[in-house]
DOLO-227705 format. One record per atom (N, C-alpha, C): residue number from 0; residue in three letters; atom name; z, y, x. Coordinates in nm, 2 decimals. Layout:
DOLO-227705
(r NUM,"ALA","CA",(Z,Y,X)) ...
***
This chain:
DOLO-227705
(r 0,"UNK","N",(-2.50,-1.62,1.46)) (r 0,"UNK","CA",(-2.37,-1.58,1.52)) (r 0,"UNK","C",(-2.27,-1.58,1.41)) (r 1,"UNK","N",(-2.16,-1.65,1.44)) (r 1,"UNK","CA",(-2.04,-1.66,1.35)) (r 1,"UNK","C",(-1.96,-1.53,1.36)) (r 2,"UNK","N",(-1.92,-1.48,1.24)) (r 2,"UNK","CA",(-1.84,-1.35,1.24)) (r 2,"UNK","C",(-1.70,-1.38,1.22)) (r 3,"UNK","N",(-1.61,-1.30,1.27)) (r 3,"UNK","CA",(-1.47,-1.32,1.25)) (r 3,"UNK","C",(-1.42,-1.24,1.13)) (r 4,"UNK","N",(-1.38,-1.31,1.02)) (r 4,"UNK","CA",(-1.34,-1.24,0.90)) (r 4,"UNK","C",(-1.22,-1.15,0.92)) (r 5,"UNK","N",(-1.13,-1.18,1.01)) (r 5,"UNK","CA",(-1.01,-1.10,1.03)) (r 5,"UNK","C",(-1.06,-0.96,1.09)) (r 6,"UNK","N",(-1.15,-0.96,1.18)) (r 6,"UNK","CA",(-1.20,-0.84,1.24)) (r 6,"UNK","C",(-1.27,-0.75,1.14)) (r 7,"UNK","N",(-1.35,-0.82,1.05)) (r 7,"UNK","CA",(-1.42,-0.74,0.95)) (r 7,"UNK","C",(-1.32,-0.67,0.85)) (r 8,"UNK","N",(-1.21,-0.74,0.82)) (r 8,"UNK","CA",(-1.11,-0.69,0.73)) (r 8,"UNK","C",(-1.04,-0.58,0.80)) (r 9,"UNK","N",(-1.01,-0.59,0.93)) (r 9,"UNK","CA",(-0.95,-0.48,1.00)) (r 9,"UNK","C",(-1.03,-0.35,0.99)) (r 10,"UNK","N",(-1.16,-0.36,0.99)) (r 10,"UNK","CA",(-1.25,-0.25,0.97)) (r 10,"UNK","C",(-1.22,-0.17,0.84)) (r 11,"UNK","N",(-1.18,-0.24,0.74)) (r 11,"UNK","CA",(-1.14,-0.18,0.61)) (r 11,"UNK","C",(-1.02,-0.09,0.63)) (r 12,"UNK","N",(-0.92,-0.14,0.70)) (r 12,"UNK","CA",(-0.80,-0.05,0.72)) (r 12,"UNK","C",(-0.84,0.07,0.81)) (r 13,"UNK","N",(-0.93,0.05,0.90)) (r 13,"UNK","CA",(-0.97,0.16,0.99)) (r 13,"UNK","C",(-1.05,0.27,0.90)) (r 14,"UNK","N",(-1.14,0.22,0.82)) (r 14,"UNK","CA",(-1.21,0.31,0.73)) (r 14,"UNK","C",(-1.12,0.39,0.64)) (r 15,"UNK","N",(-1.02,0.32,0.58)) (r 15,"UNK","CA",(-0.92,0.39,0.49)) (r 15,"UNK","C",(-0.84,0.49,0.57)) (r 16,"UNK","N",(-0.80,0.46,0.69)) (r 16,"UNK","CA",(-0.72,0.55,0.77)) (r 16,"UNK","C",(-0.80,0.68,0.80)) (r 17,"UNK","N",(-0.92,0.65,0.85)) (r 17,"UNK","CA",(-1.01,0.77,0.89)) (r 17,"UNK","C",(-1.04,0.86,0.77)) (r 18,"UNK","N",(-1.06,0.80,0.65)) (r 18,"UNK","CA",(-1.09,0.88,0.53)) (r 18,"UNK","C",(-0.97,0.96,0.49)) (r 19,"UNK","N",(-0.86,0.90,0.49)) (r 19,"UNK","CA",(-0.73,0.97,0.46)) (r 19,"UNK","C",(-0.70,1.08,0.56)) (r 20,"UNK","N",(-0.74,1.06,0.68)) (r 20,"UNK","CA",(-0.71,1.16,0.79)) (r 20,"UNK","C",(-0.76,1.30,0.76)) (r 21,"UNK","N",(-0.87,1.30,0.68)) (r 21,"UNK","CA",(-0.93,1.43,0.65)) (r 21,"UNK","C",(-0.83,1.52,0.56)) (r 22,"UNK","N",(-0.73,1.45,0.50)) (r 22,"UNK","CA",(-0.64,1.52,0.42)) (r 22,"UNK","C",(-0.50,1.54,0.47)) (r 23,"UNK","N",(-0.48,1.51,0.60)) (r 23,"UNK","CA",(-0.35,1.53,0.67)) (r 23,"UNK","C",(-0.31,1.68,0.66)) (r 24,"UNK","N",(-0.19,1.70,0.61)) (r 24,"UNK","CA",(-0.14,1.83,0.60)) (r 24,"UNK","C",(-0.19,1.93,0.50)) (r 25,"UNK","N",(-0.28,1.88,0.41)) (r 25,"UNK","CA",(-0.34,1.96,0.31)) (r 25,"UNK","C",(-0.27,1.96,0.17)) (r 26,"UNK","N",(-0.16,1.88,0.16)) (r 26,"UNK","CA",(-0.08,1.89,0.04)) (r 26,"UNK","C",(-0.13,1.81,-0.08)) (r 27,"UNK","N",(-0.24,1.74,-0.07)) (r 27,"UNK","CA",(-0.29,1.67,-0.19)) (r 27,"UNK","C",(-0.29,1.52,-0.16)) (r 28,"UNK","N",(-0.18,1.46,-0.20)) (r 28,"UNK","CA",(-0.16,1.31,-0.18)) (r 28,"UNK","C",(-0.26,1.23,-0.27)) (r 29,"UNK","N",(-0.30,1.28,-0.38)) (r 29,"UNK","CA",(-0.40,1.20,-0.47)) (r 29,"UNK","C",(-0.53,1.19,-0.40)) (r 30,"UNK","N",(-0.58,1.30,-0.34)) (r 30,"UNK","CA",(-0.71,1.30,-0.27)) (r 30,"UNK","C",(-0.70,1.21,-0.14)) (r 31,"UNK","N",(-0.59,1.21,-0.07)) (r 31,"UNK","CA",(-0.57,1.12,0.04)) (r 31,"UNK","C",(-0.58,0.98,0.00)) (r 32,"UNK","N",(-0.51,0.95,-0.11)) (r 32,"UNK","CA",(-0.51,0.81,-0.16)) (r 32,"UNK","C",(-0.65,0.77,-0.21)) (r 33,"UNK","N",(-0.71,0.86,-0.28)) (r 33,"UNK","CA",(-0.84,0.83,-0.34)) (r 33,"UNK","C",(-0.94,0.80,-0.22)) (r 34,"UNK","N",(-0.94,0.89,-0.12)) (r 34,"UNK","CA",(-1.03,0.88,-0.01)) (r 34,"UNK","C",(-1.01,0.74,0.06)) (r 35,"UNK","N",(-0.89,0.71,0.08)) (r 35,"UNK","CA",(-0.85,0.58,0.15)) (r 35,"UNK","C",(-0.90,0.46,0.07)) (r 36,"UNK","N",(-0.87,0.47,-0.06)) (r 36,"UNK","CA",(-0.91,0.35,-0.15)) (r 36,"UNK","C",(-1.07,0.34,-0.16)) (r 37,"UNK","N",(-1.14,0.45,-0.17)) (r 37,"UNK","CA",(-1.28,0.45,-0.18)) (r 37,"UNK","C",(-1.34,0.39,-0.05)) (r 38,"UNK","N",(-1.29,0.43,0.06)) (r 38,"UNK","CA",(-1.34,0.38,0.19)) (r 38,"UNK","C",(-1.31,0.23,0.21)) (r 39,"UNK","N",(-1.19,0.19,0.17)) (r 39,"UNK","CA",(-1.15,0.05,0.18)) (r 39,"UNK","C",(-1.23,-0.04,0.09)) (r 40,"UNK","N",(-1.25,0.01,-0.03)) (r 40,"UNK","CA",(-1.33,-0.07,-0.12)) (r 40,"UNK","C",(-1.48,-0.09,-0.07)) (r 41,"UNK","N",(-1.54,0.02,-0.02)) (r 41,"UNK","CA",(-1.67,0.02,0.03)) (r 41,"UNK","C",(-1.68,-0.08,0.14)) (r 42,"UNK","N",(-1.59,-0.08,0.23)) (r 42,"UNK","CA",(-1.59,-0.16,0.35)) (r 42,"UNK","C",(-1.57,-0.31,0.31)) (r 43,"UNK","N",(-1.47,-0.33,0.22)) (r 43,"UNK","CA",(-1.44,-0.47,0.18)) (r 43,"UNK","C",(-1.56,-0.53,0.11)) (r 44,"UNK","N",(-1.63,-0.45,0.03)) (r 44,"UNK","CA",(-1.75,-0.50,-0.04)) (r 44,"UNK","C",(-1.87,-0.53,0.05)) (r 45,"UNK","N",(-1.86,-0.50,0.17)) (r 45,"UNK","CA",(-1.97,-0.53,0.27)) (r 45,"UNK","C",(-1.94,-0.66,0.35)) (r 46,"UNK","N",(-1.82,-0.71,0.33)) (r 46,"UNK","CA",(-1.77,-0.83,0.40)) (r 46,"UNK","C",(-1.82,-0.96,0.33)) (r 47,"UNK","N",(-1.87,-1.05,0.41)) (r 47,"UNK","CA",(-1.91,-1.18,0.35)) (r 47,"UNK","C",(-1.79,-1.27,0.32)) (r 48,"UNK","N",(-1.74,-1.24,0.20)) (r 48,"UNK","CA",(-1.62,-1.32,0.15)) (r 48,"UNK","C",(-1.63,-1.31,-0.01)) (r 49,"UNK","N",(-1.56,-1.40,-0.07)) (r 49,"UNK","CA",(-1.54,-1.40,-0.21)) (r 49,"UNK","C",(-1.39,-1.37,-0.23)) (r 50,"UNK","N",(-1.36,-1.24,-0.24)) (r 50,"UNK","CA",(-1.22,-1.20,-0.24)) (r 50,"UNK","C",(-1.17,-1.15,-0.38)) (r 51,"UNK","N",(-1.05,-1.17,-0.40)) (r 51,"UNK","CA",(-0.98,-1.13,-0.52)) (r 51,"UNK","C",(-0.85,-1.06,-0.48)) (r 52,"UNK","N",(-0.83,-0.94,-0.53)) (r 52,"UNK","CA",(-0.71,-0.86,-0.49)) (r 52,"UNK","C",(-0.59,-0.92,-0.58)) (r 53,"UNK","N",(-0.49,-0.97,-0.51)) (r 53,"UNK","CA",(-0.37,-1.02,-0.58)) (r 53,"UNK","C",(-0.26,-0.93,-0.57)) (r 54,"UNK","N",(-0.25,-0.84,-0.46)) (r 54,"UNK","CA",(-0.16,-0.74,-0.45)) (r 54,"UNK","C",(-0.24,-0.61,-0.41)) (r 55,"UNK","N",(-0.23,-0.51,-0.50)) (r 55,"UNK","CA",(-0.31,-0.39,-0.48)) (r 55,"UNK","C",(-0.24,-0.27,-0.51)) (r 56,"UNK","N",(-0.32,-0.17,-0.56)) (r 56,"UNK","CA",(-0.26,-0.04,-0.59)) (r 56,"UNK","C",(-0.19,-0.04,-0.73)) (r 57,"UNK","N",(-0.20,-0.15,-0.80)) (r 57,"UNK","CA",(-0.14,-0.16,-0.93)) (r 57,"UNK","C",(-0.21,-0.26,-1.02)) (r 58,"UNK","N",(-0.17,-0.27,-1.14)) (r 58,"UNK","CA",(-0.23,-0.36,-1.24)) (r 58,"UNK","C",(-0.36,-0.29,-1.29)) (r 59,"UNK","N",(-0.45,-0.37,-1.34)) (r 59,"UNK","CA",(-0.58,-0.32,-1.40)) (r 59,"UNK","C",(-0.54,-0.24,-1.52)) (r 60,"UNK","N",(-0.59,-0.12,-1.53)) (r 60,"UNK","CA",(-0.56,-0.03,-1.63)) (r 60,"UNK","C",(-0.46,0.08,-1.59)) (r 61,"UNK","N",(-0.36,0.04,-1.50)) (r 61,"UNK","CA",(-0.26,0.13,-1.45)) (r 61,"UNK","C",(-0.31,0.20,-1.32)) (r 62,"UNK","N",(-0.39,0.13,-1.25)) (r 62,"UNK","CA",(-0.45,0.18,-1.12)) (r 62,"UNK","C",(-0.60,0.20,-1.14)) (r 63,"UNK","N",(-0.65,0.31,-1.09)) (r 63,"UNK","CA",(-0.80,0.33,-1.11)) (r 63,"UNK","C",(-0.88,0.27,-1.00)) (r 64,"UNK","N",(-0.82,0.23,-0.89)) (r 64,"UNK","CA",(-0.89,0.17,-0.78)) (r 64,"UNK","C",(-0.81,0.07,-0.71)) (r 65,"UNK","N",(-0.88,-0.03,-0.66)) (r 65,"UNK","CA",(-0.82,-0.15,-0.59)) (r 65,"UNK","C",(-0.70,-0.21,-0.66)) (r 66,"UNK","N",(-0.73,-0.24,-0.79)) (r 66,"UNK","CA",(-0.63,-0.30,-0.88)) (r 66,"UNK","C",(-0.62,-0.45,-0.86)) (r 67,"UNK","N",(-0.51,-0.50,-0.90)) (r 67,"UNK","CA",(-0.49,-0.65,-0.90)) (r 67,"UNK","C",(-0.59,-0.72,-0.99)) (r 68,"UNK","N",(-0.66,-0.82,-0.94)) (r 68,"UNK","CA",(-0.76,-0.89,-1.01)) (r 68,"UNK","C",(-0.90,-0.84,-0.98)) (r 69,"UNK","N",(-0.92,-0.73,-0.91)) (r 69,"UNK","CA",(-1.05,-0.68,-0.88)) (r 69,"UNK","C",(-1.11,-0.77,-0.78)) (r 70,"UNK","N",(-1.24,-0.79,-0.79)) (r 70,"UNK","CA",(-1.32,-0.88,-0.70)) (r 70,"UNK","C",(-1.38,-0.79,-0.59)) (r 71,"UNK","N",(-1.36,-0.83,-0.46)) (r 71,"UNK","CA",(-1.42,-0.76,-0.35)) (r 71,"UNK","C",(-1.50,-0.86,-0.26)) (r 72,"UNK","N",(-1.58,-0.80,-0.18)) (r 72,"UNK","CA",(-1.67,-0.88,-0.09)) (r 72,"UNK","C",(-1.80,-0.90,-0.15)) (r 73,"UNK","N",(-1.89,-0.97,-0.08)) (r 73,"UNK","CA",(-2.03,-0.99,-0.12)) (r 73,"UNK","C",(-2.04,-1.11,-0.22)) (r 74,"UNK","N",(-1.94,-1.19,-0.23)) (r 74,"UNK","CA",(-1.94,-1.31,-0.31)) (r 74,"UNK","C",(-1.98,-1.43,-0.24)) (r 75,"UNK","N",(-2.04,-1.41,-0.12)) (r 75,"UNK","CA",(-2.08,-1.53,-0.04)) (r 75,"UNK","C",(-1.97,-1.54,0.07)) (r 76,"UNK","N",(-1.94,-1.66,0.11)) (r 76,"UNK","CA",(-1.85,-1.69,0.21)) (r 76,"UNK","C",(-1.71,-1.74,0.16)) (r 77,"UNK","N",(-1.61,-1.73,0.24)) (r 77,"UNK","CA",(-1.48,-1.78,0.21)) (r 77,"UNK","C",(-1.42,-1.72,0.09)) (r 78,"UNK","N",(-1.36,-1.80,0.01)) (r 78,"UNK","CA",(-1.28,-1.75,-0.11)) (r 78,"UNK","C",(-1.14,-1.72,-0.06)) (r 79,"UNK","N",(-1.10,-1.60,-0.08)) (r 79,"UNK","CA",(-0.96,-1.56,-0.03)) (r 79,"UNK","C",(-0.89,-1.47,-0.13)) (r 80,"UNK","N",(-0.76,-1.47,-0.12)) (r 80,"UNK","CA",(-0.68,-1.37,-0.19)) (r 80,"UNK","C",(-0.65,-1.26,-0.10)) (r 81,"UNK","N",(-0.65,-1.13,-0.15)) (r 81,"UNK","CA",(-0.64,-1.01,-0.07)) (r 81,"UNK","C",(-0.51,-0.94,-0.12)) (r 82,"UNK","N",(-0.43,-0.90,-0.02)) (r 82,"UNK","CA",(-0.31,-0.81,-0.05)) (r 82,"UNK","C",(-0.34,-0.69,0.04)) (r 83,"UNK","N",(-0.33,-0.57,-0.03)) (r 83,"UNK","CA",(-0.37,-0.45,0.05)) (r 83,"UNK","C",(-0.29,-0.33,0.00)) (r 84,"UNK","N",(-0.29,-0.23,0.08)) (r 84,"UNK","CA",(-0.24,-0.09,0.05)) (r 84,"UNK","C",(-0.33,0.00,0.13)) (r 85,"UNK","N",(-0.42,0.07,0.06)) (r 85,"UNK","CA",(-0.51,0.15,0.13)) (r 85,"UNK","C",(-0.44,0.26,0.21)) (r 86,"UNK","N",(-0.34,0.32,0.15)) (r 86,"UNK","CA",(-0.26,0.41,0.23)) (r 86,"UNK","C",(-0.11,0.40,0.18)) (r 87,"UNK","N",(-0.03,0.36,0.27)) (r 87,"UNK","CA",(0.12,0.35,0.25)) (r 87,"UNK","C",(0.17,0.48,0.30)) (r 88,"UNK","N",(0.21,0.57,0.21)) (r 88,"UNK","CA",(0.27,0.70,0.25)) (r 88,"UNK","C",(0.17,0.81,0.23)) (r 89,"UNK","N",(0.10,0.82,0.11)) (r 89,"UNK","CA",(0.01,0.93,0.09)) (r 89,"UNK","C",(0.08,1.07,0.09)) (r 90,"UNK","N",(0.20,1.08,0.05)) (r 90,"UNK","CA",(0.28,1.20,0.06)) (r 90,"UNK","C",(0.30,1.24,0.20)) (r 91,"UNK","N",(0.33,1.14,0.28)) (r 91,"UNK","CA",(0.35,1.16,0.43)) (r 91,"UNK","C",(0.22,1.22,0.49)) (r 92,"UNK","N",(0.11,1.16,0.45)) (r 92,"UNK","CA",(-0.02,1.21,0.50)) (r 92,"UNK","C",(-0.04,1.35,0.45)) (r 93,"UNK","N",(-0.02,1.37,0.32)) (r 93,"UNK","CA",(-0.05,1.51,0.27)) (r 93,"UNK","C",(0.03,1.62,0.32)) (r 94,"UNK","N",(0.15,1.58,0.37)) (r 94,"UNK","CA",(0.24,1.68,0.42)) (r 94,"UNK","C",(0.24,1.69,0.57)) (r 95,"UNK","N",(0.15,1.61,0.64)) (r 95,"UNK","CA",(0.13,1.61,0.78)) (r 95,"UNK","C",(0.24,1.54,0.86)) (r 96,"UNK","N",(0.31,1.45,0.79)) (r 96,"UNK","CA",(0.42,1.38,0.86)) (r 96,"UNK","C",(0.36,1.26,0.94)) (r 97,"UNK","N",(0.45,1.19,1.01)) (r 97,"UNK","CA",(0.41,1.08,1.09)) (r 97,"UNK","C",(0.42,0.94,1.02)) (r 98,"UNK","N",(0.35,0.84,1.06)) (r 98,"UNK","CA",(0.37,0.70,1.02)) (r 98,"UNK","C",(0.31,0.66,0.89)) (r 99,"UNK","N",(0.22,0.73,0.83)) (r 99,"UNK","CA",(0.14,0.67,0.71)) (r 99,"UNK","C",(0.06,0.56,0.77)) (r 100,"UNK","N",(0.03,0.46,0.69)) (r 100,"UNK","CA",(-0.06,0.35,0.74)) (r 100,"UNK","C",(-0.14,0.29,0.64)) (r 101,"UNK","N",(-0.23,0.21,0.68)) (r 101,"UNK","CA",(-0.32,0.13,0.59)) (r 101,"UNK","C",(-0.31,-0.02,0.63)) (r 102,"UNK","N",(-0.30,-0.10,0.53)) (r 102,"UNK","CA",(-0.29,-0.24,0.56)) (r 102,"UNK","C",(-0.36,-0.34,0.46)) (r 103,"UNK","N",(-0.40,-0.45,0.52)) (r 103,"UNK","CA",(-0.46,-0.56,0.44)) (r 103,"UNK","C",(-0.40,-0.69,0.48)) 
***
């Protein structure tokens, strides 16, 4: 059975959003961001692709997770460049506001 790469990548945004949701309104934007990044990385690393992050949370050394140049995926499958933001609006999430989002 052939799998749809786009649908598998969408699961990474869903995982990031659900992980960050545990921190809605708790005032800790770093934990919301970390949870979203960890969940997104774990999900992306299960996808059959040879991915390289070209737009991420920051440059290698400046960002501790999902940095530009990081390799994601299983290494088998389509070679792709990945642009992502595990959580856009971690402060919004931490303060309980509306419209924080996750994107790939």
